[in-house]
VEXPABA-187067 format. One record per atom (N, C-alpha, C): x, z, y; residue in three letters; residue number from 1. Coordinates in steps of 0.05 Angstrom, whole numbers, m for minus. Atoms other than C-alpha are relative to their C-alpha. Layout:
// VEXPABA-187067
X,Z,Y,ALA,NUM $
...
END
This chain:
// VEXPABA-187067
11,m28,m6,MET,1 $
m3619,1604,m2325,MET,1 $
m30,m7,16,MET,1 $
22,10,m15,THR,2 $
m3692,1594,m2300,THR,2 $
m2,13,26,THR,2 $
0,m15,m23,HIS,3 $
m3713,1606,m2228,HIS,3 $
m5,26,m1,HIS,3 $
12,m16,1,GLU,4 $
m3749,1659,m2253,GLU,4 $
28,27,m15,GLU,4 $
m26,m20,11,GLU,5 $
m3681,1694,m2292,GLU,5 $
11,6,11,GLU,5 $
m16,3,m19,LEU,6 $
m3647,1682,m2234,LEU,6 $
m8,18,31,LEU,6 $
13,m25,m9,LYS,7 $
m3696,1720,m2194,LYS,7 $
0,31,2,LYS,7 $
2,m33,4,GLN,8 $
m3693,1784,m2233,GLN,8 $
26,6,3,GLN,8 $
m23,m6,m5,LYS,9 $
m3632,1782,m2232,LYS,9 $
13,8,23,LYS,9 $
1,m14,m33,ALA,10 $
m3623,1782,m2164,ALA,10 $
m11,26,11,ALA,10 $
7,m30,m9,PHE,11 $
m3669,1837,m2152,PHE,11 $
10,25,m11,PHE,11 $
m11,m27,8,LYS,12 $
m3627,1884,m2188,LYS,12 $
23,10,23,LYS,12 $
m16,m3,m18,ASN,13 $
m3590,1886,m2124,ASN,13 $
m26,12,28,ASN,13 $
20,m6,3,LYS,14 $
m3632,1930,m2086,LYS,14 $
m6,m14,25,LYS,14 $
m3,16,m18,ASN,15 $
m3620,1893,m2020,ASN,15 $
m7,m25,7,ASN,15 $
2,18,m2,VAL,16 $
m3635,1831,m2039,VAL,16 $
m30,1,m5,VAL,16 $
18,1,9,LYS,17 $
m3705,1851,m2066,LYS,17 $
m19,23,30,LYS,17 $
9,m11,m18,LYS,18 $
m3714,1888,m2007,LYS,18 $
m13,m22,23,LYS,18 $
7,25,m22,GLU,19 $
m3713,1826,m1958,GLU,19 $
m9,m24,m21,GLU,19 $
19,19,15,TYR,20 $
m3748,1788,m2013,TYR,20 $
m22,5,10,TYR,20 $
26,m21,m11,ASP,21 $
m3805,1834,m2002,ASP,21 $
m10,2,34,ASP,21 $
15,1,m41,LYS,22 $
m3806,1827,m1921,LYS,22 $
m15,m27,m5,LYS,22 $
4,35,5,LEU,23 $
m3817,1749,m1944,LEU,23 $
m26,m5,m14,LEU,23 $
31,7,25,ASP,24 $
m3879,1760,m1992,ASP,24 $
m15,m5,12,ASP,24 $
30,10,m13,LEU,25 $
m3940,1739,m1944,LEU,25 $
17,m18,7,LEU,25 $
2,33,m10,GLU,26 $
m3901,1678,m1914,GLU,26 $
4,m16,m43,GLU,26 $
2,10,21,PHE,27 $
m3878,1665,m1988,PHE,27 $
m39,m13,m12,PHE,27 $
19,11,21,GLN,28 $
m3955,1668,m2017,GLN,28 $
m14,m12,19,GLN,28 $
20,21,m22,LEU,29 $
m3985,1630,m1951,LEU,29 $
20,m27,m10,LEU,29 $
m5,26,14,LEU,30 $
m3930,1573,m1970,LEU,30 $
m10,m13,m24,LEU,30 $
9,16,23,ASN,31 $
m3947,1571,m2043,ASN,31 $
m36,m10,7,ASN,31 $
24,13,m7,GLU,32 $
m4024,1566,m2020,GLU,32 $
0,m28,17,GLU,32 $
2,46,m10,MET,33 $
m4010,1502,m1973,MET,33 $
6,m12,m19,MET,33 $
m10,27,18,LEU,34 $
m3968,1468,m2024,LEU,34 $
m24,m4,m16,LEU,34 $
16,3,13,THR,35 $
m4018,1485,m2073,THR,35 $
m24,m11,12,THR,35 $
7,18,m13,ALA,36 $
m4072,1461,m2027,ALA,36 $
m3,m30,2,ALA,36 $
2,22,m15,ARG,37 $
m4051,1401,m2003,ARG,37 $
16,m8,m40,ARG,37 $
m7,17,24,LYS,38 $
m4023,1380,m2080,LYS,38 $
m29,m14,m15,LYS,38 $
29,1,19,GLU,39 $
m4097,1394,m2102,GLU,39 $
m19,m21,19,GLU,39 $
4,11,m10,ALA,40 $
m4121,1354,m2052,ALA,40 $
10,m35,12,ALA,40 $
m9,36,7,GLY,41 $
m4075,1290,m2072,GLY,41 $
12,m1,39,GLY,41 $
m12,16,m25,LEU,42 $
m4041,1284,m2004,LEU,42 $
26,16,8,LEU,42 $
m37,m6,m3,ASN,43 $
m3962,1277,m1975,ASN,43 $
m2,15,26,ASN,43 $
4,m17,m28,GLN,44 $
m3942,1317,m1916,GLN,44 $
m5,m31,23,GLN,44 $
11,17,m24,SER,45 $
m3947,1246,m1871,SER,45 $
m29,6,2,SER,45 $
27,5,3,GLN,46 $
m4021,1244,m1901,GLN,46 $
m6,23,14,GLN,46 $
17,m24,m4,VAL,47 $
m4032,1318,m1875,VAL,47 $
8,m6,32,VAL,47 $
0,1,m23,ALA,48 $
m3995,1307,m1817,ALA,48 $
m16,m17,20,ALA,48 $
14,14,m8,GLU,49 $
m4034,1248,m1798,GLU,49 $
m30,13,16,GLU,49 $
28,m15,m5,LEU,50 $
m4100,1285,m1808,LEU,50 $
m6,24,19,LEU,50 $
4,m19,m19,MET,51 $
m4075,1341,m1759,MET,51 $
14,m3,25,MET,51 $
m7,11,m15,GLY,52 $
m4049,1296,m1712,GLY,52 $
25,m1,10,GLY,52 $
m38,m1,m5,THR,53 $
m3975,1305,m1714,THR,53 $
9,m18,m14,THR,53 $
m19,16,9,LYS,54 $
m3914,1281,m1736,LYS,54 $
4,16,m29,LYS,54 $
1,m7,26,GLN,55 $
m3895,1288,m1819,GLN,55 $
19,19,6,GLN,55 $
m17,m12,1,THR,56 $
m3829,1314,m1792,THR,56 $
m7,33,14,THR,56 $
18,m27,m5,SER,57 $
m3878,1379,m1764,SER,57 $
m4,14,m25,SER,57 $
2,m6,26,ILE,58 $
m3899,1389,m1833,ILE,58 $
18,13,m7,ILE,58 $
m37,m4,5,THR,59 $
m3830,1380,m1860,THR,59 $
6,38,9,THR,59 $
m6,m25,m2,ARG,60 $
m3812,1440,m1823,ARG,60 $
m10,20,0,ARG,60 $
18,m21,19,LEU,61 $
m3870,1486,m1829,LEU,61 $
m3,5,m28,LEU,61 $
m5,m6,25,GLU,62 $
m3864,1480,m1893,GLU,62 $
30,15,m8,GLU,62 $
m31,m17,m5,SER,63 $
m3784,1495,m1895,SER,63 $
2,23,22,SER,63 $
m4,m21,m15,ALA,64 $
m3795,1548,m1841,ALA,64 $
m12,22,m16,ALA,64 $
23,m17,20,LEU,65 $
m3843,1585,m1887,LEU,65 $
17,20,m22,LEU,65 $
m18,m15,24,SER,66 $
m3797,1590,m1941,SER,66 $
25,9,8,SER,66 $
m24,m15,m5,ALA,67 $
m3739,1608,m1906,ALA,67 $
m8,16,19,ALA,67 $
3,m37,m20,GLY,68 $
m3773,1669,m1865,GLY,68 $
3,m7,19,GLY,68 $
m16,m1,m31,ASN,69 $
m3745,1632,m1796,ASN,69 $
m33,m10,12,ASN,69 $
23,13,m19,HIS,70 $
m3818,1616,m1771,HIS,70 $
m32,9,m14,HIS,70 $
22,m12,1,SER,71 $
m3889,1654,m1768,SER,71 $
m17,m29,4,SER,71 $
30,23,m14,PRO,72 $
m3940,1590,m1757,PRO,72 $
m22,16,19,PRO,72 $
24,m7,m15,SER,73 $
m3997,1608,m1709,SER,73 $
m25,m4,m18,SER,73 $
20,m5,14,LEU,74 $
m4062,1617,m1738,LEU,74 $
m10,m32,6,LEU,74 $
12,30,m3,SER,75 $
m4086,1541,m1706,SER,75 $
14,m15,m9,SER,75 $
m11,27,16,THR,76 $
m4034,1510,m1738,THR,76 $
m10,9,m30,THR,76 $
15,m3,34,ILE,77 $
m4052,1546,m1812,ILE,77 $
m33,m9,5,ILE,77 $
31,20,1,LYS,78 $
m4132,1518,m1791,LYS,78 $
m8,m22,2,LYS,78 $
2,24,1,LYS,79 $
m4112,1452,m1773,LYS,79 $
11,m8,m22,LYS,79 $
m5,4,23,TYR,80 $
m4075,1454,m1835,TYR,80 $
m22,m5,m25,TYR,80 $
8,m3,26,ALA,81 $
m4122,1477,m1886,ALA,81 $
m24,m14,9,ALA,81 $
15,23,m4,ASN,82 $
m4171,1439,m1852,ASN,82 $
m2,m34,m12,ASN,82 $
m10,22,6,ALA,83 $
m4132,1376,m1862,ALA,83 $
m3,m11,m31,ALA,83 $
4,m9,37,VAL,84 $
m4127,1403,m1946,VAL,84 $
m26,m11,m2,VAL,84 $
26,m8,4,GLY,85 $
m4198,1400,m1942,GLY,85 $
m18,26,m5,GLY,85 $
m4,m27,1,CYS,86 $
m4199,1476,m1939,CYS,86 $
m8,18,20,CYS,86 $
12,m19,m26,HIS,87 $
m4219,1538,m1891,HIS,87 $
19,30,m12,HIS,87 $
m24,m32,11,LEU,88 $
m4179,1598,m1887,LEU,88 $
m27,31,m5,LEU,88 $
8,m30,12,ASP,89 $
m4206,1667,m1920,ASP,89 $
18,20,13,ASP,89 $
m21,m42,m7,ILE,90 $
m4168,1736,m1888,ILE,90 $
m9,17,8,ILE,90 $
16,m30,4,ARG,91 $
m4184,1797,m1904,ARG,91 $
23,13,3,ARG,91 $
m16,m28,8,PHE,92 $
m4148,1867,m1900,PHE,92 $
m1,10,m22,PHE,92 $
9,m9,26,VAL,93 $
m4141,1891,m1958,VAL,93 $
24,29,3,VAL,93 $
m16,m33,m2,HIS,94 $
m4124,1967,m1960,HIS,94 $
27,8,m15,HIS,94 $
m15,m12,21,ASN,95 $
m4058,1990,m1985,ASN,95 $
m10,28,m18,ASN,95 $
22,m36,28,GLN,96 $
m4063,2037,m2050,GLN,96 $
8,29,15,GLN,96 $
m16,m30,m15,LYS,97 $
m4034,2099,m2007,LYS,97 $
5,m1,36,LYS,97 $
2,3,m37,SER,98 $
m4062,2101,m1928,SER,98 $
24,28,1,SER,98 $
m14,m36,m15,VAL,99 $
m4011,2150,m1888,VAL,99 $
m18,6,6,VAL,99 $
20,m23,m4,TYR,100 $
m4082,2182,m1868,TYR,100 $
m15,6,m17,TYR,100 $
7,m8,22,GLN,101 $
m4100,2196,m1936,GLN,101 $
15,29,m10,GLN,101 $
END
């Protein structure tokens, strides 16, 4: 069974889907971070050195996002982005249906 098949099977349980959706933003951020690090050709130790921290901090940062246990500060995300040769592009995107419409 592939990861996607397992995910779809789990999503048949509404409680699982609801909890997964709560972490959607964290998963998106983690995916962006890992993709940027990979495209920069850097490992966690190299990112840590560029950020002026330890490799274990990068491991904790990436793992905590995947577990939904921690939301890093904007400052930390900016340092990470800079270390992997990127910058942040933060936007507010309107929901499909606003409570005021």
